C-alpha atoms as an extended CHARMM CRD file, in Angstrom:
* protein
*
       229  EXT
         1         1  MET       CA             20.2260000000       -5.1620000000       -0.7570000000  PROA      1               0.0000000000
         2         2  ASP       CA             18.6330000000       -6.4570000000       -3.9610000000  PROA      2               0.0000000000
         3         3  ALA       CA             17.5760000000       -3.1130000000       -5.4560000000  PROA      3               0.0000000000
         4         4  ASN       CA             16.2660000000       -4.9330000000       -8.5480000000  PROA      4               0.0000000000
         5         5  LYS       CA             13.2420000000       -6.0330000000       -6.5140000000  PROA      5               0.0000000000
         6         6  VAL       CA             12.2370000000       -2.4100000000       -5.8950000000  PROA      6               0.0000000000
         7         7  THR       CA             10.2510000000       -1.5740000000       -9.0020000000  PROA      7               0.0000000000
         8         8  LEU       CA              9.1110000000        1.9170000000       -8.0160000000  PROA      8               0.0000000000
         9         9  TRP       CA             10.2240000000        4.1750000000       -5.1850000000  PROA      9               0.0000000000
        10        10  GLY       CA             10.3400000000        7.7690000000       -4.0570000000  PROA      10              0.0000000000
        11        11  ALA       CA             11.2030000000       10.0190000000       -1.1320000000  PROA      11              0.0000000000
        12        12  ALA       CA              8.5860000000       11.7840000000        0.9620000000  PROA      12              0.0000000000
        13        13  ASN       CA              8.8180000000       14.9160000000        3.0850000000  PROA      13              0.0000000000
        14        14  LEU       CA              6.8520000000       14.1370000000        6.2520000000  PROA      14              0.0000000000
        15        15  ASP       CA              7.2740000000       17.4740000000        7.9690000000  PROA      15              0.0000000000
        16        16  GLY       CA              4.1910000000       18.0410000000       10.0890000000  PROA      16              0.0000000000
        17        17  PHE       CA              3.1510000000       14.3730000000       10.1550000000  PROA      17              0.0000000000
        18        18  SER       CA              3.1390000000       12.1790000000       13.2360000000  PROA      18              0.0000000000
        19        19  THR       CA              5.4430000000        9.2370000000       12.5600000000  PROA      19              0.0000000000
        20        20  PRO       CA              6.8100000000        6.5050000000       14.7960000000  PROA      20              0.0000000000
        21        21  PRO       CA              9.4920000000        8.2070000000       16.9520000000  PROA      21              0.0000000000
        22        22  ASN       CA             13.1950000000        8.1840000000       16.2310000000  PROA      22              0.0000000000
        23        23  SER       CA             15.8570000000        7.4530000000       18.8780000000  PROA      23              0.0000000000
        24        24  ASN       CA             15.3490000000       10.9520000000       20.2940000000  PROA      24              0.0000000000
        25        25  ASP       CA             11.5900000000       10.4100000000       20.6000000000  PROA      25              0.0000000000
        26        26  LYS       CA             10.9120000000       12.8420000000       17.7620000000  PROA      26              0.0000000000
        27        27  PRO       CA              9.0930000000       12.2250000000       14.4610000000  PROA      27              0.0000000000
        28        28  PHE       CA             11.1020000000       11.4240000000       11.3580000000  PROA      28              0.0000000000
        29        29  ALA       CA             11.3050000000       14.1760000000        8.7490000000  PROA      29              0.0000000000
        30        30  PHE       CA             11.5350000000       11.9000000000        5.7040000000  PROA      30              0.0000000000
        31        31  ALA       CA             10.5750000000        8.4760000000        4.4070000000  PROA      31              0.0000000000
        32        32  VAL       CA             11.4840000000        6.2860000000        1.4750000000  PROA      32              0.0000000000
        33        33  SER       CA              8.3490000000        4.7730000000       -0.0740000000  PROA      33              0.0000000000
        34        34  LEU       CA              8.7650000000        1.4510000000       -1.8990000000  PROA      34              0.0000000000
        35        35  ILE       CA              6.3150000000       -0.1030000000       -4.3780000000  PROA      35              0.0000000000
        36        36  PHE       CA              6.2040000000       -3.8560000000       -5.0410000000  PROA      36              0.0000000000
        37        37  PRO       CA              3.8630000000       -5.2080000000       -7.7660000000  PROA      37              0.0000000000
        38        38  MET       CA              1.6990000000       -8.2620000000       -7.2140000000  PROA      38              0.0000000000
        39        39  ASN       CA              1.2680000000      -11.0010000000       -9.8090000000  PROA      39              0.0000000000
        40        40  PRO       CA             -1.4060000000       -9.5620000000      -12.1680000000  PROA      40              0.0000000000
        41        41  GLN       CA             -2.9080000000      -12.9070000000      -13.1530000000  PROA      41              0.0000000000
        42        42  ILE       CA             -3.4990000000      -13.7170000000       -9.4990000000  PROA      42              0.0000000000
        43        43  MET       CA             -4.9640000000      -10.2820000000       -8.8170000000  PROA      43              0.0000000000
        44        44  ALA       CA             -7.3070000000      -10.5250000000      -11.7900000000  PROA      44              0.0000000000
        45        45  GLY       CA             -8.5910000000      -13.8500000000      -10.4690000000  PROA      45              0.0000000000
        46        46  ILE       CA            -10.0550000000      -12.6930000000       -7.1630000000  PROA      46              0.0000000000
        47        47  GLN       CA            -13.1310000000      -10.8080000000       -8.3330000000  PROA      47              0.0000000000
        48        48  ASN       CA            -15.2870000000      -13.3310000000       -6.4780000000  PROA      48              0.0000000000
        49        49  GLY       CA            -13.0920000000      -13.3160000000       -3.4030000000  PROA      49              0.0000000000
        50        50  PRO       CA             -9.5830000000      -14.2760000000       -2.2900000000  PROA      50              0.0000000000
        51        51  ASN       CA             -8.0660000000      -17.6810000000       -2.9100000000  PROA      51              0.0000000000
        52        52  GLN       CA             -4.9960000000      -19.5490000000       -1.7520000000  PROA      52              0.0000000000
        53        53  ALA       CA             -2.8670000000      -18.2560000000       -4.6310000000  PROA      53              0.0000000000
        54        54  TYR       CA             -3.6370000000      -14.7010000000       -3.5720000000  PROA      54              0.0000000000
        55        55  ALA       CA             -2.9390000000      -15.4410000000        0.0920000000  PROA      55              0.0000000000
        56        56  ASP       CA              0.4100000000      -16.9840000000       -0.8660000000  PROA      56              0.0000000000
        57        57  GLU       CA              1.3080000000      -14.0340000000       -3.1070000000  PROA      57              0.0000000000
        58        58  TYR       CA              0.3380000000      -11.6060000000       -0.3570000000  PROA      58              0.0000000000
        59        59  ALA       CA              2.6530000000      -13.3700000000        2.0860000000  PROA      59              0.0000000000
        60        60  ARG       CA              5.4670000000      -13.6550000000       -0.4700000000  PROA      60              0.0000000000
        61        61  VAL       CA              5.4860000000       -9.9560000000       -1.3030000000  PROA      61              0.0000000000
        62        62  ASN       CA              5.1640000000       -8.9440000000        2.3460000000  PROA      62              0.0000000000
        63        63  GLN       CA              8.2600000000      -10.9850000000        3.1310000000  PROA      63              0.0000000000
        64        64  ILE       CA             10.1980000000       -9.2210000000        0.3740000000  PROA      64              0.0000000000
        65        65  ILE       CA              9.0170000000       -5.8340000000        1.6400000000  PROA      65              0.0000000000
        66        66  ASN       CA             10.1400000000       -6.5440000000        5.1820000000  PROA      66              0.0000000000
        67        67  GLU       CA             13.5280000000       -7.8920000000        4.0940000000  PROA      67              0.0000000000
        68        68  ILE       CA             14.3480000000       -5.0030000000        1.7650000000  PROA      68              0.0000000000
        69        69  SER       CA             13.0090000000       -2.3610000000        4.1600000000  PROA      69              0.0000000000
        70        70  LYS       CA             15.2150000000       -3.7530000000        6.9340000000  PROA      70              0.0000000000
        71        71  GLN       CA             18.2510000000       -3.7970000000        4.6360000000  PROA      71              0.0000000000
        72        72  LEU       CA             17.6280000000       -0.2330000000        3.4850000000  PROA      72              0.0000000000
        73        73  ALA       CA             17.2890000000        0.9840000000        7.0670000000  PROA      73              0.0000000000
        74        74  GLU       CA             20.5670000000       -0.7180000000        7.9670000000  PROA      74              0.0000000000
        75        75  LYS       CA             22.2820000000        0.9170000000        4.9880000000  PROA      75              0.0000000000
        76        76  ILE       CA             21.0530000000        4.3650000000        6.0350000000  PROA      76              0.0000000000
        77        77  ILE       CA             22.1380000000        3.7830000000        9.6440000000  PROA      77              0.0000000000
        78        78  SER       CA             25.5990000000        2.7400000000        8.4350000000  PROA      78              0.0000000000
        79        79  ARG       CA             25.9350000000        6.2410000000        6.9780000000  PROA      79              0.0000000000
        80        80  GLY       CA             25.3620000000        7.8590000000       10.3440000000  PROA      80              0.0000000000
        81        81  TYR       CA             21.6320000000        8.6170000000       10.1630000000  PROA      81              0.0000000000
        82        82  SER       CA             18.5910000000        7.2350000000       11.9390000000  PROA      82              0.0000000000
        83        83  ALA       CA             16.1560000000        4.9590000000       10.1290000000  PROA      83              0.0000000000
        84        84  LYS       CA             13.2280000000        2.7220000000       10.9860000000  PROA      84              0.0000000000
        85        85  PRO       CA             11.3810000000        0.3100000000        8.6560000000  PROA      85              0.0000000000
        86        86  LEU       CA              7.6040000000        0.0870000000        8.8430000000  PROA      86              0.0000000000
        87        87  ALA       CA              6.4530000000       -3.5270000000        8.7810000000  PROA      87              0.0000000000
        88        88  ALA       CA              4.1090000000       -4.6630000000        6.0310000000  PROA      88              0.0000000000
        89        89  SER       CA              0.5370000000       -5.4720000000        7.0920000000  PROA      89              0.0000000000
        90        90  VAL       CA              0.9580000000       -5.2200000000       10.8570000000  PROA      90              0.0000000000
        91        91  ARG       CA             -1.8790000000       -3.7220000000       12.8990000000  PROA      91              0.0000000000
        92        92  SER       CA             -0.4340000000       -2.0320000000       15.9480000000  PROA      92              0.0000000000
        93        93  ASP       CA             -3.9340000000       -0.7980000000       16.8250000000  PROA      93              0.0000000000
        94        94  PRO       CA             -6.3350000000       -3.7090000000       16.2180000000  PROA      94              0.0000000000
        95        95  VAL       CA             -9.2530000000       -1.8640000000       17.7830000000  PROA      95              0.0000000000
        96        96  HSD       CA             -9.1310000000        0.9670000000       15.2490000000  PROA      96              0.0000000000
        97        97  ILE       CA             -7.6320000000       -1.3170000000       12.5680000000  PROA      97              0.0000000000
        98        98  ARG       CA             -4.5600000000        0.8360000000       12.0300000000  PROA      98              0.0000000000
        99        99  ALA       CA             -0.8070000000        0.4720000000       11.6940000000  PROA      99              0.0000000000
       100       100  ASP       CA              1.8090000000        2.7910000000       13.2010000000  PROA      100             0.0000000000
       101       101  PHE       CA              1.6190000000        4.9650000000       10.0660000000  PROA      101             0.0000000000
       102       102  PRO       CA             -0.1840000000        4.6310000000        6.7110000000  PROA      102             0.0000000000
       103       103  HSD       CA              2.1600000000        3.3950000000        3.9870000000  PROA      103             0.0000000000
       104       104  LYS       CA             -0.1800000000        5.1740000000        1.5650000000  PROA      104             0.0000000000
       105       105  THR       CA              0.5320000000        8.5610000000        3.1130000000  PROA      105             0.0000000000
       106       106  ALA       CA              4.2660000000        8.2040000000        2.5210000000  PROA      106             0.0000000000
       107       107  ALA       CA              3.5920000000        7.0610000000       -1.0430000000  PROA      107             0.0000000000
       108       108  THR       CA              1.3180000000        9.9930000000       -1.9200000000  PROA      108             0.0000000000
       109       109  ARG       CA              3.7930000000       12.3940000000       -0.3130000000  PROA      109             0.0000000000
       110       110  ALA       CA              6.4900000000       10.8700000000       -2.5180000000  PROA      110             0.0000000000
       111       111  GLY       CA              4.3120000000       11.4580000000       -5.5910000000  PROA      111             0.0000000000
       112       112  LEU       CA              3.9850000000        7.7600000000       -6.4190000000  PROA      112             0.0000000000
       113       113  GLY       CA              0.1960000000        7.6030000000       -6.6350000000  PROA      113             0.0000000000
       114       114  TRP       CA             -3.1490000000        8.6490000000       -5.2190000000  PROA      114             0.0000000000
       115       115  ILE       CA             -5.7600000000        7.0340000000       -2.9870000000  PROA      115             0.0000000000
       116       116  GLY       CA             -8.6250000000        5.4370000000       -4.9120000000  PROA      116             0.0000000000
       117       117  ARG       CA            -12.2160000000        5.1070000000       -3.8150000000  PROA      117             0.0000000000
       118       118  HSD       CA            -11.2510000000        1.6560000000       -2.5180000000  PROA      118             0.0000000000
       119       119  CYS       CA             -8.9090000000        3.3960000000       -0.0380000000  PROA      119             0.0000000000
       120       120  GLN       CA             -5.8130000000        1.8770000000       -1.6410000000  PROA      120             0.0000000000
       121       121  LEU       CA             -2.8990000000        3.4900000000       -3.4090000000  PROA      121             0.0000000000
       122       122  ILE       CA             -3.1670000000        3.6010000000       -7.2030000000  PROA      122             0.0000000000
       123       123  THR       CA              0.0120000000        3.9980000000       -9.2550000000  PROA      123             0.0000000000
       124       124  ARG       CA              0.2720000000        4.7580000000      -12.9520000000  PROA      124             0.0000000000
       125       125  PRO       CA              2.4370000000        1.7270000000      -13.8120000000  PROA      125             0.0000000000
       126       126  PHE       CA              0.6640000000       -0.9220000000      -11.7400000000  PROA      126             0.0000000000
       127       127  GLY       CA             -2.6990000000        0.4290000000      -10.6300000000  PROA      127             0.0000000000
       128       128  SER       CA             -3.4640000000       -0.8110000000       -7.1240000000  PROA      128             0.0000000000
       129       129  TRP       CA             -2.1190000000       -4.3280000000       -7.6640000000  PROA      129             0.0000000000
       130       130  ILE       CA              0.7950000000       -3.5380000000       -5.4090000000  PROA      130             0.0000000000
       131       131  ARG       CA              2.0380000000       -3.6680000000       -1.8510000000  PROA      131             0.0000000000
       132       132  LEU       CA              3.9170000000       -0.9140000000       -0.0760000000  PROA      132             0.0000000000
       133       133  GLY       CA              7.0040000000       -0.5390000000        2.0530000000  PROA      133             0.0000000000
       134       134  THR       CA              8.1470000000        2.4760000000        4.0550000000  PROA      134             0.0000000000
       135       135  VAL       CA             11.4500000000        3.3450000000        5.7040000000  PROA      135             0.0000000000
       136       136  PHE       CA             11.5260000000        6.4290000000        7.9280000000  PROA      136             0.0000000000
       137       137  THR       CA             14.7410000000        8.4090000000        8.2170000000  PROA      137             0.0000000000
       138       138  ASP       CA             16.2930000000       11.6900000000        9.2380000000  PROA      138             0.0000000000
       139       139  MET       CA             18.6910000000       11.5400000000        6.2900000000  PROA      139             0.0000000000
       140       140  PRO       CA             17.9930000000       14.5880000000        4.0810000000  PROA      140             0.0000000000
       141       141  LEU       CA             16.3860000000       13.3990000000        0.8650000000  PROA      141             0.0000000000
       142       142  SER       CA             15.4340000000       15.0290000000       -2.4160000000  PROA      142             0.0000000000
       143       143  CYS       CA             11.6770000000       14.5260000000       -2.3590000000  PROA      143             0.0000000000
       144       144  GLY       CA              9.3490000000       14.3710000000       -5.3100000000  PROA      144             0.0000000000
       145       145  PRO       CA              6.3310000000       16.6670000000       -5.2970000000  PROA      145             0.0000000000
       146       146  ALA       CA              3.4360000000       15.1770000000       -3.3700000000  PROA      146             0.0000000000
       147       147  LEU       CA              0.5140000000       13.9410000000       -5.4430000000  PROA      147             0.0000000000
       148       148  GLU       CA             -2.6030000000       15.7420000000       -4.2600000000  PROA      148             0.0000000000
       149       149  LYS       CA             -5.2480000000       14.8140000000       -6.8110000000  PROA      149             0.0000000000
       150       150  SER       CA             -7.3780000000       11.7560000000       -7.4850000000  PROA      150             0.0000000000
       151       151  PHE       CA             -7.5010000000       10.4110000000      -11.0230000000  PROA      151             0.0000000000
       152       152  CYS       CA            -10.4390000000        8.0600000000      -10.4560000000  PROA      152             0.0000000000
       153       153  GLY       CA            -12.8210000000       10.4220000000      -12.2290000000  PROA      153             0.0000000000
       154       154  THR       CA            -16.4240000000        9.2580000000      -11.9010000000  PROA      154             0.0000000000
       155       155  CYS       CA            -15.5500000000        5.5550000000      -11.7190000000  PROA      155             0.0000000000
       156       156  MET       CA            -17.3790000000        3.6340000000       -8.9920000000  PROA      156             0.0000000000
       157       157  LYS       CA            -16.5230000000        0.0340000000       -9.9510000000  PROA      157             0.0000000000
       158       158  CYS       CA            -14.7250000000       -0.7090000000       -6.7010000000  PROA      158             0.0000000000
       159       159  VAL       CA            -17.5790000000        0.7700000000       -4.6610000000  PROA      159             0.0000000000
       160       160  ARG       CA            -20.1410000000       -1.4180000000       -6.4100000000  PROA      160             0.0000000000
       161       161  ALA       CA            -17.9500000000       -4.5110000000       -6.1260000000  PROA      161             0.0000000000
       162       162  CYS       CA            -17.3590000000       -4.3210000000       -2.3620000000  PROA      162             0.0000000000
       163       163  PRO       CA            -19.4260000000       -7.1680000000       -0.8470000000  PROA      163             0.0000000000
       164       164  ALA       CA            -19.3710000000       -5.5120000000        2.5830000000  PROA      164             0.0000000000
       165       165  GLY       CA            -20.7430000000       -2.2030000000        1.3330000000  PROA      165             0.0000000000
       166       166  ALA       CA            -17.8140000000       -0.6250000000        3.1480000000  PROA      166             0.0000000000
       167       167  LEU       CA            -16.8580000000        1.9590000000        0.5100000000  PROA      167             0.0000000000
       168       168  THR       CA            -18.6290000000        5.3120000000        0.5780000000  PROA      168             0.0000000000
       169       169  GLY       CA            -17.6560000000        6.4820000000       -2.9220000000  PROA      169             0.0000000000
       170       170  THR       CA            -15.9630000000        9.5980000000       -1.5640000000  PROA      170             0.0000000000
       171       171  ALA       CA            -13.1150000000       10.8530000000       -3.7270000000  PROA      171             0.0000000000
       172       172  TRP       CA             -9.7650000000       11.3290000000       -2.0130000000  PROA      172             0.0000000000
       173       173  HSD       CA             -7.7370000000       14.4610000000       -1.6500000000  PROA      173             0.0000000000
       174       174  PRO       CA             -5.1830000000       15.3860000000        1.0280000000  PROA      174             0.0000000000
       175       175  GLY       CA             -6.9350000000       15.9270000000        4.3270000000  PROA      175             0.0000000000
       176       176  VAL       CA             -9.7570000000       13.4580000000        3.6770000000  PROA      176             0.0000000000
       177       177  GLY       CA             -9.6550000000       10.9270000000        6.4900000000  PROA      177             0.0000000000
       178       178  ARG       CA             -9.8900000000        7.1820000000        5.9760000000  PROA      178             0.0000000000
       179       179  ASP       CA            -13.3000000000        7.0410000000        7.6410000000  PROA      179             0.0000000000
       180       180  ALA       CA            -14.7650000000        9.2950000000        4.9390000000  PROA      180             0.0000000000
       181       181  ILE       CA            -13.7800000000        6.7320000000        2.2830000000  PROA      181             0.0000000000
       182       182  LEU       CA            -13.9300000000        3.3840000000        4.0620000000  PROA      182             0.0000000000
       183       183  ASP       CA            -15.9100000000        1.8450000000        6.8950000000  PROA      183             0.0000000000
       184       184  ALA       CA            -12.9340000000       -0.1360000000        8.1470000000  PROA      184             0.0000000000
       185       185  ALA       CA            -14.9670000000       -2.0210000000       10.7490000000  PROA      185             0.0000000000
       186       186  ALA       CA            -17.4990000000       -3.2210000000        8.1600000000  PROA      186             0.0000000000
       187       187  CYS       CA            -14.6780000000       -4.2930000000        5.8340000000  PROA      187             0.0000000000
       188       188  ASP       CA            -12.8530000000       -6.1240000000        8.6180000000  PROA      188             0.0000000000
       189       189  THR       CA            -15.9810000000       -7.8640000000        9.9110000000  PROA      189             0.0000000000
       190       190  TRP       CA            -16.9070000000       -9.1090000000        6.4240000000  PROA      190             0.0000000000
       191       191  LYS       CA            -13.4210000000      -10.4620000000        5.7530000000  PROA      191             0.0000000000
       192       192  LYS       CA            -13.2350000000      -12.2790000000        9.0680000000  PROA      192             0.0000000000
       193       193  LYS       CA            -16.6830000000      -13.7970000000        8.5680000000  PROA      193             0.0000000000
       194       194  HSD       CA            -16.2890000000      -14.8850000000        4.9300000000  PROA      194             0.0000000000
       195       195  PHE       CA            -12.5470000000      -15.1240000000        4.2630000000  PROA      195             0.0000000000
       196       196  PHE       CA            -11.0450000000      -16.1890000000        7.6070000000  PROA      196             0.0000000000
       197       197  ALA       CA             -9.1480000000      -19.0010000000        5.8910000000  PROA      197             0.0000000000
       198       198  TYR       CA             -6.8450000000      -16.4320000000        4.2780000000  PROA      198             0.0000000000
       199       199  HSD       CA             -4.5710000000      -14.9030000000        6.9110000000  PROA      199             0.0000000000
       200       200  LYS       CA             -7.3940000000      -14.9310000000        9.4690000000  PROA      200             0.0000000000
       201       201  GLY       CA             -9.5450000000      -12.6070000000        7.4410000000  PROA      201             0.0000000000
       202       202  HSD       CA             -6.9040000000      -10.0620000000        6.5280000000  PROA      202             0.0000000000
       203       203  ASN       CA             -7.2890000000      -10.7790000000        2.7950000000  PROA      203             0.0000000000
       204       204  CYS       CA            -10.0270000000       -9.8100000000        0.3530000000  PROA      204             0.0000000000
       205       205  GLY       CA             -8.9230000000       -7.7060000000       -2.6330000000  PROA      205             0.0000000000
       206       206  ILE       CA            -12.2360000000       -7.7740000000       -4.5140000000  PROA      206             0.0000000000
       207       207  CYS       CA            -12.3870000000       -3.9830000000       -4.7970000000  PROA      207             0.0000000000
       208       208  SER       CA             -8.8380000000       -3.8040000000       -6.1330000000  PROA      208             0.0000000000
       209       209  SER       CA             -9.3970000000       -6.6410000000       -8.6100000000  PROA      209             0.0000000000
       210       210  VAL       CA            -11.9330000000       -4.5810000000      -10.6010000000  PROA      210             0.0000000000
       211       211  CYS       CA            -10.0540000000       -1.2560000000      -10.5980000000  PROA      211             0.0000000000
       212       212  PRO       CA             -9.6390000000       -0.1460000000      -14.2510000000  PROA      212             0.0000000000
       213       213  HSD       CA             -6.2170000000        1.3680000000      -13.5190000000  PROA      213             0.0000000000
       214       214  SER       CA             -5.1790000000       -2.0780000000      -12.2930000000  PROA      214             0.0000000000
       215       215  VAL       CA             -6.8700000000       -4.2410000000      -14.9210000000  PROA      215             0.0000000000
       216       216  LYS       CA             -5.1600000000       -2.4040000000      -17.7760000000  PROA      216             0.0000000000
       217       217  THR       CA             -1.7740000000       -3.4250000000      -16.3780000000  PROA      217             0.0000000000
       218       218  LEU       CA             -2.4080000000       -6.9840000000      -17.5660000000  PROA      218             0.0000000000
       219       219  LYS       CA             -1.0890000000       -5.6830000000      -20.9030000000  PROA      219             0.0000000000
       220       220  ASN       CA              1.7670000000       -3.7600000000      -19.3270000000  PROA      220             0.0000000000
       221       221  ASP       CA              5.2320000000       -4.8730000000      -20.4350000000  PROA      221             0.0000000000
       222       222  ARG       CA              6.5180000000       -4.0760000000      -16.9410000000  PROA      222             0.0000000000
       223       223  PHE       CA              4.6070000000       -7.1580000000      -15.7700000000  PROA      223             0.0000000000
       224       224  SER       CA              6.3330000000       -9.4200000000      -18.3210000000  PROA      224             0.0000000000
       225       225  GLU       CA              8.3280000000      -11.1630000000      -15.5660000000  PROA      225             0.0000000000
       226       226  PHE       CA              5.1100000000      -12.8040000000      -14.3610000000  PROA      226             0.0000000000
       227       227  ARG       CA              4.0480000000      -14.0800000000      -17.7740000000  PROA      227             0.0000000000
       228       228  ARG       CA              6.7180000000      -16.7610000000      -17.7310000000  PROA      228             0.0000000000
       229       229  PHE       CA              4.7400000000      -18.7420000000      -15.1470000000  PROA      229             0.0000000000
């Protein structure tokens, strides 16, 4: 496993959460949450909508996530525990526009970030210009304290930028459901109508492109690997 590609990670205690079942048809107690940064120049360039560079970057990072998540799960299994990787960007419930489990929940439980008003995870190092991976396991892990506070303050830039009007402006805290923050159906309908050329309407990113926590990372030395291109 190329651990150098995992820029930020943490362990989450998922006791009490409904996860995909393990081999004994029981929920997993823990998860490893993995953070993968996107190219900041590409992310800064989609304020008017997605483009082919963004669609390609989205696919590239998703492929890395799936490969590393699979390798990590195999490594955990080789040590005698159960593990299951959660695929990147796969809707197991297309009607309700949901995956088997929210990557963001594992990440907040691992203390890696909070949910912004754009309903995406925001991290300190990279803002929301990231993609997430999750590997469930029953291997006992030392878990970081869950992050249970939003640091968006009064900022509403993402809400104003959303062309679908899908963001309510509600601030996140644990227990706030997705529907209180995002009208997922309105978001999905807009993307499929206007941006179908990019992964059949699964891509937009406008709200994330204007997030101040994300924009400031253009000057972050941890993004220096992208500046060579």
